[in-house]
N, CA, C, O and the ligand as a Tripos MOL2 file, in Angstrom:
@<TRIPOS>MOLECULE
protein
  309   307    78     0     0
PROTEIN
NO_CHARGES

@<TRIPOS>ATOM
      1 N         -33.7900  -21.3470   31.1470 N.3       1 MET1
      2 CA        -34.5340  -22.0200   32.0410 C.3       1 MET1
      3 C         -34.1650  -23.5800   32.2090 C.2       1 MET1
      4 O         -33.4470  -24.2050   31.4290 O.2       1 MET1
      5 N         -34.7350  -24.0580   33.2740 N.am      2 LYS2
      6 CA        -34.5110  -25.5730   33.4170 C.3       2 LYS2
      7 C         -35.7620  -26.2380   32.9000 C.2       2 LYS2
      8 O         -36.8700  -25.7170   33.0240 O.2       2 LYS2
      9 N         -35.5170  -27.6290   32.2050 N.am      3 CYS3
     10 CA        -36.5220  -28.2790   31.8110 C.3       3 CYS3
     11 C         -37.4170  -28.5520   33.0380 C.2       3 CYS3
     12 O         -36.9170  -28.7990   34.1350 O.2       3 CYS3
     13 N         -38.7080  -28.5050   32.8390 N.am      4 TYR4
     14 CA        -39.6840  -29.0460   34.0160 C.3       4 TYR4
     15 C         -39.4930  -30.3270   34.2170 C.2       4 TYR4
     16 O         -39.5550  -30.7080   35.3860 O.2       4 TYR4
     17 N         -39.2460  -31.2130   33.2680 N.am      5 ILE5
     18 CA        -39.3520  -32.6740   33.3840 C.3       5 ILE5
     19 C         -37.9560  -33.0000   34.1610 C.2       5 ILE5
     20 O         -37.9390  -33.4000   35.3250 O.2       5 ILE5
     21 N         -36.7280  -32.7700   33.3360 N.am      6 CYS6
     22 CA        -35.4360  -33.5310   33.7600 C.3       6 CYS6
     23 C         -34.6040  -32.4880   34.3290 C.2       6 CYS6
     24 O         -33.4780  -32.8220   34.7000 O.2       6 CYS6
     25 N         -35.0040  -31.1600   34.4730 N.am      7 ASN7
     26 CA        -34.1670  -30.1940   35.1330 C.3       7 ASN7
     27 C         -32.8670  -29.8920   34.4800 C.2       7 ASN7
     28 O         -32.0160  -29.2550   35.1010 O.2       7 ASN7
     29 N         -32.6510  -30.3190   33.2320 N.am      8 GLU8
     30 CA        -31.5320  -29.8990   32.5120 C.3       8 GLU8
     31 C         -31.7420  -28.6340   31.8200 C.2       8 GLU8
     32 O         -32.8540  -28.1070   31.8230 O.2       8 GLU8
     33 N         -30.6650  -28.0760   31.1810 N.am      9 GLN9
     34 CA        -30.9020  -26.8760   30.3210 C.3       9 GLN9
     35 C         -31.8120  -26.8630   29.2690 C.2       9 GLN9
     36 O         -31.6130  -27.5760   28.2860 O.2       9 GLN9
     37 N         -32.7880  -26.1380   29.3530 N.am     10 ALA10
     38 CA        -33.6780  -26.1040   28.1830 C.3      10 ALA10
     39 C         -34.2090  -24.6620   27.7400 C.2      10 ALA10
     40 O         -34.0290  -23.7350   28.5310 O.2      10 ALA10
     41 N         -34.7620  -24.4510   26.6960 N.am     11 GLU11
     42 CA        -35.1170  -23.3320   26.1340 C.3      11 GLU11
     43 C         -36.5660  -23.0990   26.2510 C.2      11 GLU11
     44 O         -37.3100  -23.9830   25.8240 O.2      11 GLU11
     45 N         -37.1490  -21.8780   26.8470 N.am     12 LYS12
     46 CA        -38.5710  -21.7230   26.9330 C.3      12 LYS12
     47 C         -38.8830  -20.7860   25.5400 C.2      12 LYS12
     48 O         -38.4900  -19.6420   25.3130 O.2      12 LYS12
     49 N         -39.6930  -21.6360   24.7250 N.am     13 VAL13
     50 CA        -39.9010  -20.9960   23.4800 C.3      13 VAL13
     51 C         -40.9600  -19.7400   23.5650 C.2      13 VAL13
     52 O         -40.9260  -18.6990   22.9100 O.2      13 VAL13
     53 N         -41.8190  -20.1070   24.4700 N.am     14 GLU14
     54 CA        -42.9640  -19.1810   24.7440 C.3      14 GLU14
     55 C         -43.6440  -19.3910   25.9350 C.2      14 GLU14
     56 O         -44.0720  -20.4930   26.2760 O.2      14 GLU14
     57 N         -43.7820  -18.1350   26.7260 N.am     15 SER15
     58 CA        -44.5440  -18.3620   27.9940 C.3      15 SER15
     59 C         -45.8830  -17.5480   27.7520 C.2      15 SER15
     60 O         -45.9370  -16.3500   27.4730 O.2      15 SER15
     61 N         -46.8310  -18.3150   27.8900 N.am     16 GLY16
     62 CA        -48.1960  -17.6540   27.7750 C.3      16 GLY16
     63 C         -48.9520  -17.7340   29.0920 C.2      16 GLY16
     64 O         -48.4130  -18.1240   30.1270 O.2      16 GLY16
     65 N         -50.2740  -17.3330   29.0100 N.am     17 ARG17
     66 CA        -51.1450  -17.3430   30.1960 C.3      17 ARG17
     67 C         -51.6290  -18.8750   30.1670 C.2      17 ARG17
     68 O         -51.8700  -19.4600   31.2230 O.2      17 ARG17
     69 N         -51.7480  -19.4450   29.0310 N.am     18 ASP18
     70 CA        -52.4760  -20.9220   28.9870 C.3      18 ASP18
     71 C         -51.4340  -21.9360   28.9550 C.2      18 ASP18
     72 O         -51.7630  -23.0720   29.2960 O.2      18 ASP18
     73 N         -50.0130  -21.6760   28.5390 N.am     19 ALA19
     74 CA        -49.2640  -22.7080   28.5090 C.3      19 ALA19
     75 C         -47.6800  -22.1730   28.4180 C.2      19 ALA19
     76 O         -47.3630  -21.0700   27.9740 O.2      19 ALA19
     77 N         -46.8910  -23.0300   28.8530 N.am     20 ASP20
     78 CA        -45.6360  -22.6840   28.5470 C.3      20 ASP20
     79 C         -45.0430  -23.6560   27.4470 C.2      20 ASP20
     80 O         -45.3530  -24.8470   27.4250 O.2      20 ASP20
     81 N         -44.2020  -23.1040   26.5650 N.am     21 LEU21
     82 CA        -43.6620  -24.0930   25.3630 C.3      21 LEU21
     83 C         -42.1400  -24.1130   25.6860 C.2      21 LEU21
     84 O         -41.4420  -23.1110   25.8450 O.2      21 LEU21
     85 N         -41.7300  -25.4240   25.7610 N.am     22 VAL22
     86 CA        -40.3140  -25.8110   26.1020 C.3      22 VAL22
     87 C         -39.8360  -26.4990   25.1670 C.2      22 VAL22
     88 O         -40.5370  -27.3140   24.5680 O.2      22 VAL22
     89 N         -38.5020  -26.2860   24.8620 N.am     23 ASP23
     90 CA        -37.5700  -27.3310   23.9420 C.3      23 ASP23
     91 C         -36.5200  -27.6390   24.8500 C.2      23 ASP23
     92 O         -35.7340  -26.7940   25.2800 O.2      23 ASP23
     93 N         -36.5030  -29.0220   25.1830 N.am     24 CYS24
     94 CA        -35.3070  -29.7360   25.8020 C.3      24 CYS24
     95 C         -34.7200  -30.7180   24.8840 C.2      24 CYS24
     96 O         -35.3540  -31.5700   24.2630 O.2      24 CYS24
     97 N         -33.4650  -30.5250   24.8540 N.am     25 ASP25
     98 CA        -32.4760  -31.4490   24.0620 C.3      25 ASP25
     99 C         -33.0060  -32.9550   24.4920 C.2      25 ASP25
    100 O         -33.2900  -33.7330   23.5820 O.2      25 ASP25
    101 N         -33.1330  -33.3450   25.7670 N.am     26 ALA26
    102 CA        -33.2200  -34.4690   26.1090 C.3      26 ALA26
    103 C         -34.7400  -35.0750   26.0600 C.2      26 ALA26
    104 O         -34.9510  -36.2610   25.8070 O.2      26 ALA26
    105 N         -35.7680  -34.1310   26.3290 N.am     27 CYS27
    106 CA        -37.1080  -34.5120   26.4260 C.3      27 CYS27
    107 C         -37.7750  -34.1170   25.0660 C.2      27 CYS27
    108 O         -38.8470  -34.6410   24.7650 O.2      27 CYS27
    109 N         -37.1950  -33.2370   24.2610 N.am     28 GLY28
    110 CA        -37.7610  -32.7650   22.9150 C.3      28 GLY28
    111 C         -38.8850  -31.6240   23.3590 C.2      28 GLY28
    112 O         -39.0620  -31.2030   24.5030 O.2      28 GLY28
    113 N         -39.5550  -31.2610   22.2310 N.am     29 PRO29
    114 CA        -40.2940  -30.0200   22.4580 C.3      29 PRO29
    115 C         -41.6650  -30.5320   23.2640 C.2      29 PRO29
    116 O         -42.0770  -31.6810   23.1080 O.2      29 PRO29
    117 N         -42.1890  -29.7840   23.9490 N.am     30 TYR30
    118 CA        -43.3790  -29.9220   24.7070 C.3      30 TYR30
    119 C         -44.0070  -28.6580   25.2440 C.2      30 TYR30
    120 O         -43.3880  -27.5940   25.2750 O.2      30 TYR30
    121 N         -45.2930  -28.8020   25.6800 N.am     31 SER31
    122 CA        -45.9100  -27.6880   26.3610 C.3      31 SER31
    123 C         -46.4280  -28.1200   27.5890 C.2      31 SER31
    124 O         -46.7120  -29.3130   27.6920 O.2      31 SER31
    125 N         -46.6180  -27.2980   28.6230 N.am     32 VAL32
    126 CA        -47.2560  -27.5190   29.7880 C.3      32 VAL32
    127 C         -48.2160  -26.5990   30.0600 C.2      32 VAL32
    128 O         -47.9220  -25.4030   30.0670 O.2      32 VAL32
    129 N         -49.5970  -27.0680   30.3400 N.am     33 SER33
    130 CA        -50.5050  -26.0950   30.3980 C.3      33 SER33
    131 C         -50.5370  -25.2480   31.7460 C.2      33 SER33
    132 O         -50.0720  -25.7190   32.7830 O.2      33 SER33
    133 N         -51.0980  -23.9940   31.6890 N.am     34 GLY34
    134 CA        -51.2560  -23.1880   32.9270 C.3      34 GLY34
    135 C         -51.5030  -23.7220   34.1610 C.2      34 GLY34
    136 O         -50.9370  -23.4800   35.2270 O.2      34 GLY34
    137 N         -52.6380  -24.6700   33.8500 N.am     35 SER35
    138 CA        -53.1970  -25.2900   35.1870 C.3      35 SER35
    139 C         -52.1620  -26.1010   35.7870 C.2      35 SER35
    140 O         -51.9290  -26.0700   36.9950 O.2      35 SER35
    141 N         -51.4560  -26.9220   34.8520 N.am     36 ALA36
    142 CA        -50.5210  -27.9180   35.3290 C.3      36 ALA36
    143 C         -49.3260  -27.3190   36.0190 C.2      36 ALA36
    144 O         -48.7030  -27.8520   36.9370 O.2      36 ALA36
    145 N         -49.0540  -26.0470   35.4230 N.am     37 LEU37
    146 CA        -47.7390  -25.1800   36.0520 C.3      37 LEU37
    147 C         -48.2910  -24.7290   37.4450 C.2      37 LEU37
    148 O         -47.5190  -24.7700   38.4030 O.2      37 LEU37
    149 N         -49.3520  -24.3760   37.5880 N.am     38 ALA38
    150 CA        -49.8080  -23.7770   38.7810 C.3      38 ALA38
    151 C         -50.0200  -24.9990   39.7870 C.2      38 ALA38
    152 O         -49.8950  -24.7690   40.9900 O.2      38 ALA38
    153 N         -50.3100  -26.1780   39.3880 N.am     39 GLU39
    154 CA        -50.5040  -27.2690   40.3800 C.3      39 GLU39
    155 C         -49.1120  -27.7890   40.6220 C.2      39 GLU39
    156 O         -48.8500  -28.2600   41.7290 O.2      39 GLU39
    157 N         -48.2410  -27.7440   39.7190 N.am     40 MET40
    158 CA        -46.8610  -28.0540   39.9890 C.3      40 MET40
    159 C         -46.1180  -27.1810   41.0260 C.2      40 MET40
    160 O         -45.4080  -27.6460   41.9180 O.2      40 MET40
    161 N         -46.3550  -25.8610   40.8150 N.am     41 ARG41
    162 CA        -45.7620  -24.8600   41.8880 C.3      41 ARG41
    163 C         -46.2990  -25.0210   43.2370 C.2      41 ARG41
    164 O         -45.5730  -25.0680   44.2300 O.2      41 ARG41
    165 N         -47.9060  -25.1280   43.2790 N.am     42 ALA42
    166 CA        -48.4850  -25.1990   44.5260 C.3      42 ALA42
    167 C         -48.2250  -26.5960   45.2930 C.2      42 ALA42
    168 O         -48.2850  -26.6020   46.5220 O.2      42 ALA42
    169 N         -47.9570  -27.6960   44.6330 N.am     43 ASN43
    170 CA        -47.7380  -28.8840   45.2380 C.3      43 ASN43
    171 C         -46.1200  -29.3090   45.2020 C.2      43 ASN43
    172 O         -45.6590  -30.2880   45.7900 O.2      43 ASN43
    173 N         -45.4210  -28.4470   44.4570 N.am     44 VAL44
    174 CA        -43.8930  -28.9440   44.4480 C.3      44 VAL44
    175 C         -43.9720  -30.4850   43.7890 C.2      44 VAL44
    176 O         -43.4700  -31.4840   44.3040 O.2      44 VAL44
    177 N         -44.6520  -30.4470   42.6470 N.am     45 PHE45
    178 CA        -44.4710  -31.8210   42.0290 C.3      45 PHE45
    179 C         -43.2530  -32.0270   41.4010 C.2      45 PHE45
    180 O         -42.6290  -31.0380   41.0140 O.2      45 PHE45
    181 N         -42.7390  -33.3090   41.2070 N.am     46 VAL46
    182 CA        -41.5550  -33.5490   40.5090 C.3      46 VAL46
    183 C         -42.0370  -34.4840   39.4170 C.2      46 VAL46
    184 O         -42.8090  -35.4080   39.6730 O.2      46 VAL46
    185 N         -41.6180  -34.2600   38.3020 N.am     47 PHE47
    186 CA        -41.8540  -35.2590   37.2970 C.3      47 PHE47
    187 C         -41.1870  -36.5680   37.4750 C.2      47 PHE47
    188 O         -40.0470  -36.6440   37.9320 O.2      47 PHE47
    189 N         -41.8790  -37.5950   37.1210 N.am     48 ASN48
    190 CA        -41.4010  -39.0440   36.8370 C.3      48 ASN48
    191 C         -40.7160  -38.9160   35.4650 C.2      48 ASN48
    192 O         -41.4610  -38.9480   34.4850 O.2      48 ASN48
    193 N         -39.4230  -38.7790   35.2720 N.am     49 ILE49
    194 CA        -38.8430  -38.4410   33.9890 C.3      49 ILE49
    195 C         -39.1600  -39.4930   33.0140 C.2      49 ILE49
    196 O         -39.4650  -39.1920   31.8590 O.2      49 ILE49
    197 N         -39.0960  -40.9360   33.4900 N.am     50 ARG50
    198 CA        -39.2060  -41.9120   32.4940 C.3      50 ARG50
    199 C         -40.7220  -41.9490   32.0190 C.2      50 ARG50
    200 O         -41.0070  -42.0060   30.8220 O.2      50 ARG50
    201 N         -41.7580  -41.9100   33.1080 N.am     51 ARG51
    202 CA        -43.0730  -41.7830   32.5860 C.3      51 ARG51
    203 C         -43.3680  -40.6990   31.7180 C.2      51 ARG51
    204 O         -44.0780  -40.9130   30.7350 O.2      51 ARG51
    205 N         -42.9110  -39.5480   31.9490 N.am     52 ALA52
    206 CA        -43.0840  -38.2460   31.2060 C.3      52 ALA52
    207 C         -42.5330  -38.4680   29.7470 C.2      52 ALA52
    208 O         -43.1700  -38.1500   28.7430 O.2      52 ALA52
    209 N         -41.3460  -39.0190   29.7350 N.am     53 ARG53
    210 CA        -40.7970  -39.0730   28.3710 C.3      53 ARG53
    211 C         -41.4410  -40.1020   27.6030 C.2      53 ARG53
    212 O         -41.6040  -39.9520   26.3920 O.2      53 ARG53
    213 N         -41.8760  -41.2840   28.2960 N.am     54 ASP54
    214 CA        -42.5650  -42.2640   27.6420 C.3      54 ASP54
    215 C         -43.8920  -41.8360   26.9740 C.2      54 ASP54
    216 O         -44.3390  -42.2930   25.9220 O.2      54 ASP54
    217 N         -44.4950  -40.8090   27.8180 N.am     55 TRP55
    218 CA        -45.7720  -40.3150   27.3010 C.3      55 TRP55
    219 C         -45.6260  -39.4560   26.2890 C.2      55 TRP55
    220 O         -46.4310  -39.5320   25.3600 O.2      55 TRP55
    221 N         -44.5850  -38.4750   26.2570 N.am     56 LEU56
    222 CA        -44.2430  -37.6290   25.2390 C.3      56 LEU56
    223 C         -43.9350  -38.3120   23.9110 C.2      56 LEU56
    224 O         -44.4020  -37.8990   22.8500 O.2      56 LEU56
    225 N         -43.1080  -39.4040   24.0080 N.am     57 GLN57
    226 CA        -42.9090  -40.2920   22.7680 C.3      57 GLN57
    227 C         -43.9050  -40.8490   22.1750 C.2      57 GLN57
    228 O         -43.9310  -40.8660   20.9440 O.2      57 GLN57
    229 N         -45.0040  -41.4590   22.9850 N.am     58 ALA58
    230 CA        -46.0170  -41.9770   22.5260 C.3      58 ALA58
    231 C         -47.1150  -40.8050   21.7160 C.2      58 ALA58
    232 O         -47.8220  -41.0340   20.7340 O.2      58 ALA58
    233 N         -47.0100  -39.7730   22.3290 N.am     59 GLU59
    234 CA        -47.8750  -38.7480   21.7440 C.3      59 GLU59
    235 C         -47.2810  -38.2290   20.3650 C.2      59 GLU59
    236 O         -48.0000  -37.9470   19.4060 O.2      59 GLU59
    237 N         -45.8730  -38.1290   20.3630 N.am     60 ARG60
    238 CA        -45.2450  -37.9160   19.0100 C.3      60 ARG60
    239 C         -45.5140  -38.9210   18.0440 C.2      60 ARG60
    240 O         -45.7870  -38.6160   16.8830 O.2      60 ARG60
    241 N         -45.4470  -40.2800   18.4970 N.am     61 ALA61
    242 CA        -45.6950  -41.2360   17.5070 C.3      61 ALA61
    243 C         -47.1970  -41.2330   17.0150 C.2      61 ALA61
    244 O         -47.5480  -41.7940   15.9770 O.2      61 ALA61
    245 N         -47.9690  -40.6130   17.7780 N.am     62 ALA62
    246 CA        -49.2900  -40.4310   17.3570 C.3      62 ALA62
    247 C         -49.5950  -39.1830   16.5810 C.2      62 ALA62
    248 O         -50.7390  -38.8630   16.2580 O.2      62 ALA62
    249 N         -48.4310  -38.4410   16.2740 N.am     63 GLY63
    250 CA        -48.4850  -37.3130   15.3310 C.3      63 GLY63
    251 C         -48.4500  -35.9510   16.0880 C.2      63 GLY63
    252 O         -48.5680  -34.9080   15.4450 O.2      63 GLY63
    253 N         -48.3050  -35.9400   17.3230 N.am     64 GLU64
    254 CA        -48.5800  -34.4830   17.9790 C.3      64 GLU64
    255 C         -46.9570  -34.1920   18.1550 C.2      64 GLU64
    256 O         -46.1400  -34.8580   18.7910 O.2      64 GLU64
    257 N         -46.7710  -33.0600   17.4360 N.am     65 GLN65
    258 CA        -45.2400  -32.6780   17.4560 C.3      65 GLN65
    259 C         -44.7710  -32.0830   18.7790 C.2      65 GLN65
    260 O         -43.6090  -32.2890   19.1280 O.2      65 GLN65
    261 N         -45.6650  -31.2920   19.6080 N.am     66 ARG66
    262 CA        -45.5060  -30.7670   20.6750 C.3      66 ARG66
    263 C         -46.6380  -31.1110   21.6580 C.2      66 ARG66
    264 O         -47.6500  -30.4120   21.7110 O.2      66 ARG66
    265 N         -46.4630  -32.1770   22.4240 N.am     67 PRO67
    266 CA        -47.5520  -32.6180   23.1170 C.3      67 PRO67
    267 C         -47.7400  -31.6530   24.3880 C.2      67 PRO67
    268 O         -46.7730  -31.1470   24.9560 O.2      67 PRO67
    269 N         -49.0320  -31.4510   24.7710 N.am     68 MET68
    270 CA        -49.3260  -30.7240   25.8600 C.3      68 MET68
    271 C         -49.5140  -31.4550   27.1670 C.2      68 MET68
    272 O         -50.3580  -32.3360   27.3310 O.2      68 MET68
    273 N         -48.6580  -31.0220   28.0960 N.am     69 ILE69
    274 CA        -48.8670  -31.8900   29.3470 C.3      69 ILE69
    275 C         -49.8330  -31.0040   30.2280 C.2      69 ILE69
    276 O         -49.5970  -29.8120   30.4260 O.2      69 ILE69
    277 N         -50.8290  -31.5940   30.6950 N.am     70 HIS70
    278 CA        -51.8480  -31.1960   31.6660 C.3      70 HIS70
    279 C         -51.8870  -31.9120   32.6930 C.2      70 HIS70
    280 O         -51.3290  -33.0070   32.7640 O.2      70 HIS70
    281 N         -52.6540  -31.3000   33.7580 N.am     71 SER71
    282 CA        -52.5050  -31.7600   35.1690 C.3      71 SER71
    283 C         -53.2960  -33.2110   35.4190 C.2      71 SER71
    284 O         -53.0410  -33.8150   36.4610 O.2      71 SER71
    285 N         -54.0890  -33.6780   34.6360 N.am     72 GLN72
    286 CA        -54.7610  -34.8670   34.8290 C.3      72 GLN72
    287 C         -53.8870  -36.2300   34.3380 C.2      72 GLN72
    288 O         -54.2750  -37.3860   34.5030 O.2      72 GLN72
    289 N         -52.7540  -35.8710   33.7680 N.am     73 LEU73
    290 CA        -51.9410  -36.9810   33.2510 C.3      73 LEU73
    291 C         -51.2510  -37.7970   34.3350 C.2      73 LEU73
    292 O         -50.9230  -38.9640   34.1170 O.2      73 LEU73
    293 N         -51.0460  -37.2470   35.4050 N.am     74 GLY74
    294 CA        -50.3320  -38.0010   36.4810 C.3      74 GLY74
    295 C         -48.7630  -38.3650   36.0220 C.2      74 GLY74
    296 O         -48.3120  -39.4920   36.2270 O.2      74 GLY74
    297 N         -48.1370  -37.5330   35.5170 N.am     75 LEU75
    298 CA        -46.9070  -37.8280   35.0480 C.3      75 LEU75
    299 C         -45.7240  -37.5120   36.1770 C.2      75 LEU75
    300 O         -44.5140  -37.6530   36.0050 O.2      75 LEU75
    301 N         -46.3550  -37.0780   37.2940 N.am     76 TRP76
    302 CA        -45.2220  -36.8250   38.4190 C.3      76 TRP76
    303 C         -45.6750  -37.7180   39.6170 C.2      76 TRP76
    304 O         -46.7600  -38.2870   39.7370 O.2      76 TRP76
    305 N         -44.6650  -37.7220   40.4370 N.am     77 ASP77
    306 CA        -44.7700  -38.6430   41.5530 C.3      77 ASP77
    307 C         -45.4150  -38.0200   42.8490 C.2      77 ASP77
    308 O         -45.5560  -38.7080   43.8610 O.2      77 ASP77
    309 ZN        -35.9700  -32.2570   29.6110 Zn       78 ZN78
@<TRIPOS>BOND
     1     1     2 1
     2     2     3 1
     3     3     4 2
     4     3     5 am
     5     5     6 1
     6     6     7 1
     7     7     8 2
     8     7     9 am
     9     9    10 1
    10    10    11 1
    11    11    12 2
    12    11    13 am
    13    13    14 1
    14    14    15 1
    15    15    16 2
    16    15    17 am
    17    17    18 1
    18    18    19 1
    19    19    20 2
    20    19    21 am
    21    21    22 1
    22    22    23 1
    23    23    24 2
    24    23    25 am
    25    25    26 1
    26    26    27 1
    27    27    28 2
    28    27    29 am
    29    29    30 1
    30    30    31 1
    31    31    32 2
    32    31    33 am
    33    33    34 1
    34    34    35 1
    35    35    36 2
    36    35    37 am
    37    37    38 1
    38    38    39 1
    39    39    40 2
    40    39    41 am
    41    41    42 1
    42    42    43 1
    43    43    44 2
    44    43    45 am
    45    45    46 1
    46    46    47 1
    47    47    48 2
    48    47    49 am
    49    49    50 1
    50    50    51 1
    51    51    52 2
    52    51    53 am
    53    53    54 1
    54    54    55 1
    55    55    56 2
    56    55    57 am
    57    57    58 1
    58    58    59 1
    59    59    60 2
    60    59    61 am
    61    61    62 1
    62    62    63 1
    63    63    64 2
    64    63    65 am
    65    65    66 1
    66    66    67 1
    67    67    68 2
    68    67    69 am
    69    69    70 1
    70    70    71 1
    71    71    72 2
    72    71    73 am
    73    73    74 1
    74    74    75 1
    75    75    76 2
    76    75    77 am
    77    77    78 1
    78    78    79 1
    79    79    80 2
    80    79    81 am
    81    81    82 1
    82    82    83 1
    83    83    84 2
    84    83    85 am
    85    85    86 1
    86    86    87 1
    87    87    88 2
    88    87    89 am
    89    89    90 1
    90    90    91 1
    91    91    92 2
    92    91    93 am
    93    93    94 1
    94    94    95 1
    95    95    96 2
    96    95    97 am
    97    97    98 1
    98    98    99 1
    99    99   100 2
   100    99   101 am
   101   101   102 1
   102   102   103 1
   103   103   104 2
   104   103   105 am
   105   105   106 1
   106   106   107 1
   107   107   108 2
   108   107   109 am
   109   109   110 1
   110   110   111 1
   111   111   112 2
   112   111   113 am
   113   113   114 1
   114   114   115 1
   115   115   116 2
   116   115   117 am
   117   117   118 1
   118   118   119 1
   119   119   120 2
   120   119   121 am
   121   121   122 1
   122   122   123 1
   123   123   124 2
   124   123   125 am
   125   125   126 1
   126   126   127 1
   127   127   128 2
   128   127   129 am
   129   129   130 1
   130   130   131 1
   131   131   132 2
   132   131   133 am
   133   133   134 1
   134   134   135 1
   135   135   136 2
   136   135   137 am
   137   137   138 1
   138   138   139 1
   139   139   140 2
   140   139   141 am
   141   141   142 1
   142   142   143 1
   143   143   144 2
   144   143   145 am
   145   145   146 1
   146   146   147 1
   147   147   148 2
   148   147   149 am
   149   149   150 1
   150   150   151 1
   151   151   152 2
   152   151   153 am
   153   153   154 1
   154   154   155 1
   155   155   156 2
   156   155   157 am
   157   157   158 1
   158   158   159 1
   159   159   160 2
   160   159   161 am
   161   161   162 1
   162   162   163 1
   163   163   164 2
   164   163   165 am
   165   165   166 1
   166   166   167 1
   167   167   168 2
   168   167   169 am
   169   169   170 1
   170   170   171 1
   171   171   172 2
   172   171   173 am
   173   173   174 1
   174   174   175 1
   175   175   176 2
   176   175   177 am
   177   177   178 1
   178   178   179 1
   179   179   180 2
   180   179   181 am
   181   181   182 1
   182   182   183 1
   183   183   184 2
   184   183   185 am
   185   185   186 1
   186   186   187 1
   187   187   188 2
   188   187   189 am
   189   189   190 1
   190   190   191 1
   191   191   192 2
   192   191   193 am
   193   193   194 1
   194   194   195 1
   195   195   196 2
   196   195   197 am
   197   197   198 1
   198   198   199 1
   199   199   200 2
   200   199   201 am
   201   201   202 1
   202   202   203 1
   203   203   204 2
   204   203   205 am
   205   205   206 1
   206   206   207 1
   207   207   208 2
   208   207   209 am
   209   209   210 1
   210   210   211 1
   211   211   212 2
   212   211   213 am
   213   213   214 1
   214   214   215 1
   215   215   216 2
   216   215   217 am
   217   217   218 1
   218   218   219 1
   219   219   220 2
   220   219   221 am
   221   221   222 1
   222   222   223 1
   223   223   224 2
   224   223   225 am
   225   225   226 1
   226   226   227 1
   227   227   228 2
   228   227   229 am
   229   229   230 1
   230   230   231 1
   231   231   232 2
   232   231   233 am
   233   233   234 1
   234   234   235 1
   235   235   236 2
   236   235   237 am
   237   237   238 1
   238   238   239 1
   239   239   240 2
   240   239   241 am
   241   241   242 1
   242   242   243 1
   243   243   244 2
   244   243   245 am
   245   245   246 1
   246   246   247 1
   247   247   248 2
   248   247   249 am
   249   249   250 1
   250   250   251 1
   251   251   252 2
   252   251   253 am
   253   253   254 1
   254   254   255 1
   255   255   256 2
   256   255   257 am
   257   257   258 1
   258   258   259 1
   259   259   260 2
   260   259   261 am
   261   261   262 1
   262   262   263 1
   263   263   264 2
   264   263   265 am
   265   265   266 1
   266   266   267 1
   267   267   268 2
   268   267   269 am
   269   269   270 1
   270   270   271 1
   271   271   272 2
   272   271   273 am
   273   273   274 1
   274   274   275 1
   275   275   276 2
   276   275   277 am
   277   277   278 1
   278   278   279 1
   279   279   280 2
   280   279   281 am
   281   281   282 1
   282   282   283 1
   283   283   284 2
   284   283   285 am
   285   285   286 1
   286   286   287 1
   287   287   288 2
   288   287   289 am
   289   289   290 1
   290   290   291 1
   291   291   292 2
   292   291   293 am
   293   293   294 1
   294   294   295 1
   295   295   296 2
   296   295   297 am
   297   297   298 1
   298   298   299 1
   299   299   300 2
   300   299   301 am
   301   301   302 1
   302   302   303 1
   303   303   304 2
   304   303   305 am
   305   305   306 1
   306   306   307 1
   307   307   308 2
@<TRIPOS>SUBSTRUCTURE
     1 MET1         2 RESIDUE 1 A MET
     2 LYS2         6 RESIDUE 1 A LYS
     3 CYS3        10 RESIDUE 1 A CYS
     4 TYR4        14 RESIDUE 1 A TYR
     5 ILE5        18 RESIDUE 1 A ILE
     6 CYS6        22 RESIDUE 1 A CYS
     7 ASN7        26 RESIDUE 1 A ASN
     8 GLU8        30 RESIDUE 1 A GLU
     9 GLN9        34 RESIDUE 1 A GLN
    10 ALA10       38 RESIDUE 1 A ALA
    11 GLU11       42 RESIDUE 1 A GLU
    12 LYS12       46 RESIDUE 1 A LYS
    13 VAL13       50 RESIDUE 1 A VAL
    14 GLU14       54 RESIDUE 1 A GLU
    15 SER15       58 RESIDUE 1 A SER
    16 GLY16       62 RESIDUE 1 A GLY
    17 ARG17       66 RESIDUE 1 A ARG
    18 ASP18       70 RESIDUE 1 A ASP
    19 ALA19       74 RESIDUE 1 A ALA
    20 ASP20       78 RESIDUE 1 A ASP
    21 LEU21       82 RESIDUE 1 A LEU
    22 VAL22       86 RESIDUE 1 A VAL
    23 ASP23       90 RESIDUE 1 A ASP
    24 CYS24       94 RESIDUE 1 A CYS
    25 ASP25       98 RESIDUE 1 A ASP
    26 ALA26      102 RESIDUE 1 A ALA
    27 CYS27      106 RESIDUE 1 A CYS
    28 GLY28      110 RESIDUE 1 A GLY
    29 PRO29      114 RESIDUE 1 A PRO
    30 TYR30      118 RESIDUE 1 A TYR
    31 SER31      122 RESIDUE 1 A SER
    32 VAL32      126 RESIDUE 1 A VAL
    33 SER33      130 RESIDUE 1 A SER
    34 GLY34      134 RESIDUE 1 A GLY
    35 SER35      138 RESIDUE 1 A SER
    36 ALA36      142 RESIDUE 1 A ALA
    37 LEU37      146 RESIDUE 1 A LEU
    38 ALA38      150 RESIDUE 1 A ALA
    39 GLU39      154 RESIDUE 1 A GLU
    40 MET40      158 RESIDUE 1 A MET
    41 ARG41      162 RESIDUE 1 A ARG
    42 ALA42      166 RESIDUE 1 A ALA
    43 ASN43      170 RESIDUE 1 A ASN
    44 VAL44      174 RESIDUE 1 A VAL
    45 PHE45      178 RESIDUE 1 A PHE
    46 VAL46      182 RESIDUE 1 A VAL
    47 PHE47      186 RESIDUE 1 A PHE
    48 ASN48      190 RESIDUE 1 A ASN
    49 ILE49      194 RESIDUE 1 A ILE
    50 ARG50      198 RESIDUE 1 A ARG
    51 ARG51      202 RESIDUE 1 A ARG
    52 ALA52      206 RESIDUE 1 A ALA
    53 ARG53      210 RESIDUE 1 A ARG
    54 ASP54      214 RESIDUE 1 A ASP
    55 TRP55      218 RESIDUE 1 A TRP
    56 LEU56      222 RESIDUE 1 A LEU
    57 GLN57      226 RESIDUE 1 A GLN
    58 ALA58      230 RESIDUE 1 A ALA
    59 GLU59      234 RESIDUE 1 A GLU
    60 ARG60      238 RESIDUE 1 A ARG
    61 ALA61      242 RESIDUE 1 A ALA
    62 ALA62      246 RESIDUE 1 A ALA
    63 GLY63      250 RESIDUE 1 A GLY
    64 GLU64      254 RESIDUE 1 A GLU
    65 GLN65      258 RESIDUE 1 A GLN
    66 ARG66      262 RESIDUE 1 A ARG
    67 PRO67      266 RESIDUE 1 A PRO
    68 MET68      270 RESIDUE 1 A MET
    69 ILE69      274 RESIDUE 1 A ILE
    70 HIS70      278 RESIDUE 1 A HIS
    71 SER71      282 RESIDUE 1 A SER
    72 GLN72      286 RESIDUE 1 A GLN
    73 LEU73      290 RESIDUE 1 A LEU
    74 GLY74      294 RESIDUE 1 A GLY
    75 LEU75      298 RESIDUE 1 A LEU
    76 TRP76      302 RESIDUE 1 A TRP
    77 ASP77      306 RESIDUE 1 A ASP
    78 ZN78       309 GROUP 0 **** ****
């Protein structure tokens, strides 16, 4: 698959009804909630890569190994 955030080659670890789990070399491990995925598809959102990675980094610094991206975060333009 392609990373939802940066569009580089990434691995989808798990695809579930509630979330997709993604490992990207550049962005690191993260998950995207099902509602965020649906919203992305419906509205053709594109992630703001810098904002998304900053957010992921902050979450990991706070101890969350695989931060969950959900639709209220506003990580896309
Ligand atoms: Zn990525």
